[in-house]
LUMFI-761247 format. One record per residue (C-alpha): residue number from 0; x, y, z; residue in three letters. Coordinates in Angstrom, 3 decimals. Each point is the difference from the previous one (the first is absolute). Last residue first. Layout:
SITE  num         u         v         w  residu
SITE  NUM         X         Y         Z     ALA
...
This chain:
SITE  num         u         v         w  residu
SITE  420   -21.440    31.645    66.807     PRO
SITE  419    -1.715     3.151    -0.576     TYR
SITE  418    -3.187    -1.029    -1.369     ILE
SITE  417    -2.210     2.585    -1.870     THR
SITE  416    -3.851     0.510    -0.320     GLY
SITE  415    -3.062    -0.507    -1.955     ALA
SITE  414    -3.281    -0.708     2.030     ALA
SITE  413    -1.318    -3.338     1.100     THR
SITE  412     2.740    -1.993    -0.754     VAL
SITE  411    -0.382    -4.120    -0.257     ALA
SITE  410     4.068    -1.566     0.309     ILE
SITE  409     0.678    -2.957    -2.214     TRP
SITE  408     3.355    -0.337     1.633     TYR
SITE  407     3.464    -1.509    -1.113     GLY
SITE  406     3.005    -1.898     1.600     LYS
SITE  405     3.331     0.985    -0.116     GLY
SITE  404     0.733     0.832     3.836     PRO
SITE  403    -3.112    -0.867     1.997     ASN
SITE  402    -2.741     2.318     1.174     MET
SITE  401    -0.634    -0.781     3.795     MET
SITE  400    -4.003    -0.028     1.556     ASP
SITE  399    -0.681     2.786     2.323     ASP
SITE  398    -2.078     2.095    -2.890     SER
SITE  397    -1.605    -3.443    -1.270     SER
SITE  396     1.075    -2.387    -2.665     VAL
SITE  395    -2.236    -2.160    -1.697     ALA
SITE  394     1.499    -3.776    -1.354     SER
SITE  393    -0.304    -0.968    -3.548     TYR
SITE  392     0.654    -3.491    -1.068     LYS
SITE  391     2.473    -2.061    -1.728     ALA
SITE  390     2.620    -0.566     2.866     ASN
SITE  389     0.514     3.986    -0.201     GLY
SITE  388    -1.952     3.146    -1.142     TYR
SITE  387    -0.297     3.204     2.357     ALA
SITE  386    -3.619     1.747    -0.083     TYR
SITE  385    -0.852     3.427     1.216     MET
SITE  384    -3.246     1.874     0.619     ARG
SITE  383    -1.718     3.125     1.062     THR
SITE  382     2.048     2.792    -0.756     TRP
SITE  381     0.113     3.306     0.749     ASP
SITE  380     0.289     0.206     3.649     GLY
SITE  379     3.330     1.203    -0.383     GLY
SITE  378     1.890     0.684    -3.389     ILE
SITE  377     3.049     0.576     1.296     ALA
SITE  376     0.061    -2.323     2.868     ALA
SITE  375     0.134    -2.700    -2.499     LEU
SITE  374     3.155    -1.520     0.565     PHE
SITE  373    -0.734     0.624     4.054     ASP
SITE  372    -3.553    -1.422     0.088     GLY
SITE  371     1.321    -3.164    -2.256     ALA
SITE  370     2.903    -1.143     2.600     THR
SITE  369     2.992     0.096    -1.080     ARG
SITE  368     2.535    -2.847    -1.121     ALA
SITE  367     3.423     0.742    -0.913     THR
SITE  366     1.501     0.841    -3.656     THR
SITE  365    -2.591     2.608    -0.557     SER
SITE  364    -1.821     0.773    -3.269     LYS
SITE  363    -3.288    -1.860    -0.035     PHE
SITE  362    -1.248     0.232    -2.961     GLY
SITE  361    -3.856     0.809    -1.335     ILE
SITE  360    -2.832    -1.663    -2.153     LEU
SITE  359    -2.668     2.618     0.482     ASN
SITE  358    -3.883    -0.811     0.316     TRP
SITE  357    -2.468     3.300    -0.203     GLY
SITE  356     1.155     3.632     0.712     THR
SITE  355     3.412     0.785    -1.001     VAL
SITE  354     2.990    -0.574     1.504     VAL
SITE  353     3.131     2.247    -0.601     PRO
SITE  352     3.728    -1.028     1.226     TYR
SITE  351     2.566     1.946     1.231     ALA
SITE  350     3.743    -0.571     0.052     PRO
SITE  349     2.430     2.158     1.838     PRO
SITE  348     1.889     3.092    -2.034     THR
SITE  347     3.223    -0.323    -1.497     ASN
SITE  346     2.284     2.647     0.542     PRO
SITE  345     1.207    -2.145     1.377     ALA
SITE  344     0.729    -3.870    -0.242     PRO
SITE  343    -2.924    -1.925    -0.788     LYS
SITE  342    -1.524    -2.093     2.795     LEU
SITE  341    -0.313    -3.229     1.021     GLU
SITE  340     2.226    -1.349    -2.650     VAL
SITE  339    -0.049    -2.634    -2.747     GLY
SITE  338     0.842    -3.374    -1.384     TYR
SITE  337    -2.924    -2.367     0.268     VAL
SITE  336     1.064    -3.616    -0.170     THR
SITE  335    -2.869    -2.484    -0.859     MET
SITE  334     0.211    -3.927     1.325     THR
SITE  333    -1.230    -2.590    -1.743     ASP
SITE  332    -3.288    -2.632     0.118     ALA
SITE  331    -1.204    -1.104    -3.585     ALA
SITE  330    -2.216     1.208    -2.233     ASP
SITE  329    -0.689     3.188     1.332     MET
SITE  328    -3.028     2.352    -0.362     ASN
SITE  327     0.835     3.221     1.430     ILE
SITE  326    -2.480     2.610     0.988     TRP
SITE  325     1.359     3.376     0.707     TYR
SITE  324    -0.364     2.705     2.708     GLY
SITE  323     0.553     3.282    -0.651     TYR
SITE  322     2.321     3.445     0.934     GLN
SITE  321     3.315    -2.254     0.564     ALA
SITE  320    -0.004     0.040    -3.584     THR
SITE  319     0.454    -2.380    -2.658     MET
SITE  318    -0.093     1.266    -4.259     THR
SITE  317    -0.665    -1.402    -3.333     THR
SITE  316    -3.641    -1.242     0.011     LEU
SITE  315    -1.346     0.509    -3.245     ASP
SITE  314     1.205    -3.094    -1.142     SER
SITE  313     2.401    -0.957    -2.910     SER
SITE  312     1.095    -3.727     0.880     GLU
SITE  311     3.307    -1.303     1.365     GLY
SITE  310    -1.376    -0.754     3.671     PRO
SITE  309    -3.693     0.890    -0.512     VAL
SITE  308    -0.971     3.171     1.694     TRP
SITE  307    -3.664     1.332     1.206     SER
SITE  306    -2.252     3.178     0.095     LYS
SITE  305    -3.599     0.059     1.789     TRP
SITE  304    -1.603     3.370     0.257     ARG
SITE  303    -0.361     0.599    -3.648     LEU
SITE  302    -3.558    -1.784     0.106     ALA
SITE  301    -1.072     2.312     3.020     PRO
SITE  300     0.327     3.017    -1.903     ASP
SITE  299     0.607     3.122     2.244     ALA
SITE  298     3.920    -1.333     0.613     ILE
SITE  297     0.737     0.517     3.897     SER
SITE  296    -0.310    -3.420     1.186     ALA
SITE  295     2.910    -1.309    -1.120     ASP
SITE  294     0.138    -3.892    -0.338     TYR
SITE  293     3.094    -1.559    -0.747     MET
SITE  292     0.034    -3.874    -1.271     TRP
SITE  291     3.301    -1.963    -0.527     VAL
SITE  290    -0.069    -3.357    -2.096     ILE
SITE  289     1.862    -3.736    -0.201     ASP
SITE  288     3.012     1.003     1.905     VAL
SITE  287     2.342    -2.486     0.411     ASN
SITE  286     2.682     0.594    -2.575     GLU
SITE  285    -0.571     3.592     1.276     ASP
SITE  284     1.292    -0.623     3.656     VAL
SITE  283     3.225     2.388     0.238     ASP
SITE  282    -0.747     2.117    -2.790     ALA
SITE  281    -3.397     1.137     1.816     LEU
SITE  280     1.267     3.369     0.587     VAL
SITE  279     1.758     0.206    -3.163     THR
SITE  278    -2.878    -1.148    -2.211     ALA
SITE  277    -2.199     2.358     1.931     ILE
SITE  276     2.100     3.281    -0.583     ALA
SITE  275    -0.029     2.207     2.964     THR
SITE  274     3.569    -0.219     0.670     SER
SITE  273     1.856     0.581     3.202     THR
SITE  272    -3.622    -0.980     1.579     PRO
SITE  271    -1.554     1.858     3.205     ILE
SITE  270     0.061    -2.767     2.449     LEU
SITE  269    -2.467    -2.234     1.175     PRO
SITE  268    -1.652    -0.738    -3.287     LEU
SITE  267    -3.496    -1.435     0.147     SER
SITE  266    -1.531    -3.603    -0.617     VAL
SITE  265    -2.612    -2.001    -0.301     LEU
SITE  264     1.235    -3.432    -0.874     ASN
SITE  263    -2.357    -2.704    -2.279     TRP
SITE  262     1.069    -3.080    -0.712     GLY
SITE  261     3.525    -1.595     0.907     SER
SITE  260     1.247     1.930     3.092     VAL
SITE  259     2.318     3.218     0.135     LEU
SITE  258     2.208     0.886     2.918     SER
SITE  257     0.825     3.528    -0.402     ILE
SITE  256     3.931     1.199     0.793     ASP
SITE  255     0.906     3.522     0.922     TYR
SITE  254     2.818     2.068    -1.948     GLU
SITE  253     2.089     3.053     0.813     THR
SITE  252    -0.673     1.661     3.212     MET
SITE  251     2.463     2.727     0.317     ASP
SITE  250    -2.537     2.898    -0.351     GLY
SITE  249    -1.172    -0.252     3.595     THR
SITE  248    -3.184    -2.209     1.731     MET
SITE  247     1.571    -2.272     2.304     PRO
SITE  246     2.195    -2.655    -1.039     LYS
SITE  245    -1.949    -3.237     0.890     SER
SITE  244    -0.079    -2.033     3.306     VAL
SITE  243     2.498    -2.549     0.457     VAL
SITE  242     1.999    -2.700    -1.786     GLN
SITE  241     2.076    -2.768     2.350     LYS
SITE  240     2.725    -2.363    -1.016     VAL
SITE  239     0.569    -3.705     0.439     THR
SITE  238     3.318    -1.622    -1.275     GLN
SITE  237     0.875    -2.911    -1.569     SER
SITE  236     2.826    -1.809    -1.029     ALA
SITE  235     0.352    -2.829    -1.873     PRO
SITE  234     2.489    -3.598    -0.026     ILE
SITE  233     1.157    -1.782    -2.983     ILE
SITE  232     1.418    -3.198     0.482     PHE
SITE  231    -3.232    -2.087     0.598     ARG
SITE  230    -0.868     1.789    -2.984     SER
SITE  229     2.002    -1.641    -2.206     GLN
SITE  228     2.528     1.862    -1.909     ILE
SITE  227    -1.183    -0.118    -3.837     PRO
SITE  226     2.164    -2.077    -2.190     LEU
SITE  225     3.348     1.636    -1.572     GLY
SITE  224     2.094    -3.185     0.575     ALA
SITE  223    -1.750    -2.805    -0.900     PHE
SITE  222     0.955    -3.160     2.422     GLN
SITE  221    -1.490    -2.740     1.030     VAL
SITE  220     0.300    -1.955     3.515     TRP
SITE  219    -1.715    -3.653     0.150     ASN
SITE  218    -1.191    -0.529     3.859     TYR
SITE  217    -1.525    -3.290     0.920     GLN
SITE  216    -2.630    -0.868     2.367     PRO
SITE  215     0.035    -3.303     1.462     GLU
SITE  214    -1.094    -3.538    -0.920     CYS
SITE  213    -0.258    -3.377     1.155     GLU
SITE  212    -0.996    -2.806    -1.802     TRP
SITE  211    -1.396    -3.225     1.320     TYR
SITE  210     0.070    -3.129    -1.765     ASP
SITE  209     3.573    -0.695    -0.292     GLY
SITE  208    -0.624    -2.960     2.457     GLY
SITE  207    -0.410     2.053     2.856     ASN
SITE  206     3.076     0.522     1.617     ASP
SITE  205     1.507     1.249    -3.619     GLY
SITE  204    -1.861     3.039    -0.134     ASP
SITE  203    -0.455     1.271    -3.625     GLN
SITE  202     1.145     3.311    -0.893     TRP
SITE  201    -1.896     3.336    -0.582     CYS
SITE  200     1.492     3.389    -0.779     GLU
SITE  199    -2.839     2.681    -0.151     GLU
SITE  198    -0.012     3.578    -1.875     GLY
SITE  197     0.518     3.803     0.808     VAL
SITE  196     1.397     2.058    -2.497     LEU
SITE  195     2.424     2.576     2.168     ALA
SITE  194     0.265     3.329    -2.047     HIS
SITE  193     3.674     1.877    -0.517     TRP
SITE  192    -0.077     3.496    -2.175     GLY
SITE  191     3.525     0.518     0.406     CYS
SITE  190    -0.284     3.464    -0.935     GLU
SITE  189    -3.385     0.472     1.528     ASP
SITE  188    -1.952     2.064    -1.593     ASP
SITE  187    -2.082     3.144     1.610     GLY
SITE  186    -2.465     1.550     1.929     ALA
SITE  185    -0.819     2.303     3.302     PRO
SITE  184    -2.859     0.762     1.653     THR
SITE  183    -0.943     3.543     1.649     ILE
SITE  182    -3.455    -0.319     2.111     THR
SITE  181    -1.217     3.476     0.886     LEU
SITE  180    -3.020    -0.584     2.654     THR
SITE  179    -2.629     2.684    -0.379     SER
SITE  178    -2.129     1.568     2.580     GLU
SITE  177    -2.530     2.061    -0.898     CYS
SITE  176    -1.433     3.381    -0.983     LEU
SITE  175     0.724    -0.376    -3.776     ALA
SITE  174     2.411     0.903    -2.924     LYS
SITE  173     3.342     0.670     1.455     CYS
SITE  172     2.725     0.240    -3.029     HIS
SITE  171     3.238    -1.620     0.082     LEU
SITE  170     3.772     0.421    -1.018     THR
SITE  169     1.559    -3.709    -0.194     PHE
SITE  168     3.805    -0.209     1.238     SER
SITE  167     3.385    -1.801    -1.067     GLY
SITE  166     2.765    -2.121     1.962     GLU
SITE  165     1.879    -2.913    -1.466     VAL
SITE  164     1.627    -2.202     2.329     SER
SITE  163     3.116    -2.791     0.497     ASN
SITE  162     0.918    -2.049     3.001     PHE
SITE  161     3.506     1.529     0.933     PRO
SITE  160     2.881    -2.305    -0.752     ALA
SITE  159     2.219    -2.381     2.158     GLY
SITE  158    -1.582    -3.005    -1.732     TRP
SITE  157    -1.880     0.681    -3.052     SER
SITE  156    -3.767     1.669    -0.224     TRP
SITE  155    -1.980    -0.029    -2.887     GLY
SITE  154     0.032     2.398    -2.898     ALA
SITE  153    -3.184     2.617    -0.591     ILE
SITE  152    -0.501     0.002    -3.633     THR
SITE  151    -2.787     2.820    -1.329     GLY
SITE  150    -2.177     2.335     2.074     LEU
SITE  149    -3.230    -0.095    -1.767     TYR
SITE  148    -2.497     2.147     1.095     GLN
SITE  147    -4.100    -1.485     0.279     THR
SITE  146    -2.828     2.338     1.198     TYR
SITE  145     0.307     2.097    -3.189     GLY
SITE  144     1.842     2.938    -0.803     GLY
SITE  143     0.587     3.398     1.975     GLU
SITE  142    -1.954     2.779    -2.210     GLY
SITE  141    -2.941     0.846     2.548     GLU
SITE  140     0.418    -2.365     3.285     ALA
SITE  139    -0.390    -3.583     0.158     ILE
SITE  138    -3.442    -1.042     1.504     ARG
SITE  137    -1.210    -0.408     4.210     VAL
SITE  136    -3.793    -0.276     0.504     SER
SITE  135     0.160    -1.943    -3.251     GLY
SITE  134    -0.067    -3.535     1.106     ASP
SITE  133    -0.827    -0.187     4.028     PRO
SITE  132     3.119    -1.255     0.137     ASN
SITE  131     2.303     0.710    -2.218     VAL
SITE  130     2.774    -1.792    -2.191     SER
SITE  129     3.621     1.251    -0.570     LEU
SITE  128     2.248    -2.172    -2.394     THR
SITE  127     3.216    -0.617    -0.092     VAL
SITE  126     2.336    -1.016    -2.849     SER
SITE  125     3.335    -1.962    -0.315     THR
SITE  124     0.846    -1.629    -3.435     ASN
SITE  123     2.867    -1.930     1.354     TRP
SITE  122     0.655    -1.096     3.557     ALA
SITE  121     3.262    -1.033     0.573     ASP
SITE  120     0.481    -3.147     2.057     ALA
SITE  119     1.558    -0.306     3.596     VAL
SITE  118    -3.636     1.238     1.404     GLY
SITE  117    -0.381     2.898     2.570     TYR
SITE  116    -0.794     2.356    -2.996     ASN
SITE  115    -1.155     2.950     0.909     THR
SITE  114    -3.004     2.942    -0.623     VAL
SITE  113     0.022     3.192     1.486     THR
SITE  112    -2.611     2.175    -0.041     TYR
SITE  111    -1.557     4.151     0.546     ASP
SITE  110    -3.345     1.189    -0.134     VAL
SITE  109    -0.667     3.217    -1.235     VAL
SITE  108    -3.419     2.155     0.670     PHE
SITE  107    -2.325     1.696    -1.853     GLU
SITE  106    -2.955     1.787     1.658     GLU
SITE  105    -3.429    -0.479    -1.628     CYS
SITE  104    -1.349    -1.187     3.176     VAL
SITE  103     1.847     1.615     3.101     VAL
SITE  102     2.789    -2.732     1.279     PHE
SITE  101     0.212    -1.690     3.099     PRO
SITE  100     3.017    -1.154    -0.566     SER
SITE   99     3.321     1.137     0.176     ALA
SITE   98     1.565     2.457    -2.878     PRO
SITE   97     1.448    -1.913    -1.458     THR
SITE   96    -0.162    -3.622     0.786     ILE
SITE   95     3.310    -2.015     0.601     ASP
SITE   94     1.763    -3.386    -0.392     ASP
SITE   93    -2.493    -2.210    -1.322     ILE
SITE   92     1.484    -3.325    -0.129     THR
SITE   91     0.184    -2.435    -2.372     ALA
SITE   90     1.969    -4.089    -0.277     VAL
SITE   89     0.958    -1.169    -2.835     LEU
SITE   88     1.590    -3.546     0.031     PHE
SITE   87     1.892    -1.492    -2.546     ALA
SITE   86     0.856    -3.545    -0.307     ALA
SITE   85     3.030    -2.201     0.639     PRO
SITE   84    -0.500    -3.613     0.790     TYR
SITE   83     0.661    -1.969     3.376     ILE
SITE   82    -1.689    -3.578    -0.519     SER
SITE   81    -0.802    -1.539     3.526     VAL
SITE   80     0.482    -3.574     1.020     GLU
SITE   79    -1.456    -1.411     2.981     VAL
SITE   78     1.503    -1.667     3.145     ASP
SITE   77    -1.292    -2.332     3.298     ASP
SITE   76     1.897    -1.009     3.005     GLN
SITE   75    -0.440    -2.049     2.942     ASN
SITE   74     1.373    -1.576     3.324     ASN
SITE   73    -1.098    -3.445     1.230     GLY
SITE   72    -3.346    -0.806     0.364     LEU
SITE   71     0.042    -3.666     1.017     GLU
SITE   70     3.369     0.052     1.494     ASP
SITE   69    -0.870     3.552     1.763     ASP
SITE   68     3.285     1.856     0.605     PHE
SITE   67    -0.238     2.369     2.649     VAL
SITE   66     2.008     3.263    -0.668     ASP
SITE   65    -2.572     0.717    -3.020     SER
SITE   64     1.197     0.730    -3.487     THR
SITE   63    -2.606     1.839    -2.855     ALA
SITE   62     1.625     0.447    -3.141     ASN
SITE   61    -1.127     1.931    -2.847     VAL
SITE   60     1.067     0.457    -3.408     CYS
SITE   59    -0.181     2.225    -2.810     ILE
SITE   58     1.655    -1.282    -3.093     THR
SITE   57     1.213     2.582    -2.831     ASP
SITE   56    -1.029    -0.061    -4.347     ASN
SITE   55     1.602     2.670    -1.609     VAL
SITE   54    -1.910     1.847    -3.067     VAL
SITE   53     2.512     2.316    -2.212     GLY
SITE   52    -1.036     2.792    -1.722     CYS
SITE   51     3.314     0.932    -1.776     GLY
SITE   50     2.169     0.478     3.399     GLN
SITE   49    -2.134    -0.769     2.762     PHE
SITE   48     2.628    -1.616     2.922     ASP
SITE   47     2.836     1.747    -1.576     TRP
SITE   46     0.042     3.021     2.493     ASP
SITE   45     0.035    -2.005     2.592     HIS
SITE   44    -1.631     1.259     3.183     ASP
SITE   43    -2.626    -2.083     0.214     SER
SITE   42    -3.897    -0.634    -0.803     GLY
SITE   41    -3.122    -1.002     1.025     GLY
SITE   40    -1.389     1.207     3.422     TRP
SITE   39    -0.747    -2.156     2.587     LEU
SITE   38    -2.166     1.153     3.200     THR
SITE   37    -0.829    -3.397     2.417     TRP
SITE   36    -2.729    -1.275     1.860     THR
SITE   35    -0.193    -2.200     2.555     VAL
SITE   34    -3.383    -1.912     0.864     ILE
SITE   33    -0.018    -1.981     3.147     LYS
SITE   32    -1.310    -3.402     0.794     PHE
SITE   31    -2.262    -2.520     2.200     ASP
SITE   30    -0.706    -3.531     0.338     GLY
SITE   29     2.705    -0.408     3.026     ASP
SITE   28     1.023     3.214     1.345     GLU
SITE   27     2.172     2.581    -1.717     ILE
SITE   26     2.743     0.987     2.025     THR
SITE   25     2.319     3.274    -1.130     GLY
SITE   24     0.160     0.859    -3.288     LEU
SITE   23     2.752     1.419    -0.235     ASN
SITE   22     0.592     1.440    -3.537     ILE
SITE   21     3.326     0.054    -1.953     GLU
SITE   20     0.660     1.571    -3.655     ALA
SITE   19    -1.136     3.576     1.898     SER
SITE   18    -1.279     2.667    -2.049     GLN
SITE   17     0.655     3.577     0.602     GLY
SITE   16     0.561     0.761    -3.546     ASP
SITE   15    -1.104    -2.512    -2.103     ALA
SITE   14     1.183    -3.388    -0.216     LEU
SITE   13     1.824    -1.131    -3.390     THR
SITE   12    -1.242    -1.819    -3.136     VAL
SITE   11     2.921    -0.378    -3.153     TYR
SITE   10     2.679    -1.459     1.286     GLU
SITE    9    -1.753    -2.039     3.070     SER
SITE    8    -2.383     0.088     2.405     SER
SITE    7    -0.690    -2.001     3.465     GLY
SITE    6    -2.605     0.624     2.383     GLY
SITE    5     0.504    -1.355     3.108     ASN
SITE    4    -2.521    -1.348     2.530     ALA
SITE    3     0.810    -1.096     3.559     SER
SITE    2    -1.246    -1.826     3.028     ILE
SITE    1     0.897    -0.029     3.337     ALA
SITE    0    -1.085    -2.752     2.126     MET
């Protein structure tokens, strides 16, 4: 027995390329079944199909036939009515990343993208938005605008013409040692704005004396030109890039980020700041700063060693340098960006930071972690204790332990000396 299934389509529904309308199923045993799948696309080669954002209806019919006719079963068919309507369909692609990943932290790179409208309707007021995971690991480069770019109108497709596209690019800046996933998501408004509202159509079953009701879904089409393009007609593009070790200690390092938690933070500047004015150094986070304290052990009068700064108020602490550690109390978590250089250009001499006998609150001028013994080599054995602060508690630092960029340290010195970072 040979059984075939015929997928019928009419004017507005077409079999996709490579699809055959008739499929031979061979023999199906009594009580068994076979599943047949066709791929169709809504549309035809008529220019007038969707003029004026019109909706058209079509019927898809499937006929099952056999060369052995059974009086009881017979040959059978079923059909379903579908609606075909014009809509904008935005697809983003990431075309190129220059230079190629991996990147060095603080390096800039360019992401080129294309947004194509594969729909029939025009896409109005289109834009793309860049998102990054983990958040903050990559940011928009300085002076390059925001995370959303406006693209304007992307016309819809018409028979015999190519799809319409808009190209653009983001200039980005590496921020962290990690792998970052970049996602570009298009958005816009649909020229036609068709939406289907799903309801029910019900009727009384006459075979049951009119007491039994049957219902089936009923789709009612509404049109409001300029409605946002539906999410199912938006295809984002993603790509993962890798960020590797920081730049070596040269004068071209220009910034470094320090994560600040809500509450107390003991920090220092890993770079020689471009400006030492405290209001400038903390400009990125001052709205969340409660108070900053600094301890200068070189001042003879212990009562005058502590200095403080409060945003917007007159304060005795006016500068921040890489020499000292600083206590910063934050009202909310934030990220502080330090702008500066590893070394000032010639003929400036490299920095040297004096310490005095007793407790000193020192900075760690380095963009890479180093052992305490290495960083403090110039004062050798003339220190006995050192403490870092994190997670709301102190932790002891030995000579073999690592000192980390952005952290400040209490150190007990037994003889005056100089640190050469």
